[in-house]
C-alpha positions, 0 to 999 in steps of 0.5 A, a space after each residue: 204212690 206215696 199214699 199207697 206206701 203210707 197205707 201199706 206201712 200203716 196196715 203192716 204196723 197195725 197187723 204186727 201190733 195186733 199179733 203181738 197183743 194176741 201173743 201177749 194176752 194168750 201167752 204161756 199159762 201161769 205156773 201153779 203156786 205149789 211148785 217152786 220156780 227154777 230160779 229158786 231151785 238153782 239158787 237154793 245151794 248157791 252162795 251169792 256175791 252181790 254187785 252190779 251183777 250177782 255172781 253165784 258160786 255153786 259146786 265149785 262153778 261160777 254162774 252169772 
């Protein structure tokens, strides 16, 4: 009985790793180099307060 459980566990782990590998390889397509990223658009007019976490001030609001 223990060998059945070990075999089943090994099979489940193998399938899970395969699925993760497939999604990692065929994930979201790369963005074109022409368009600026959303992060650079957001931080364009913001003031950064550097520290352990950067705090962004923009339009009277505070963002982490």
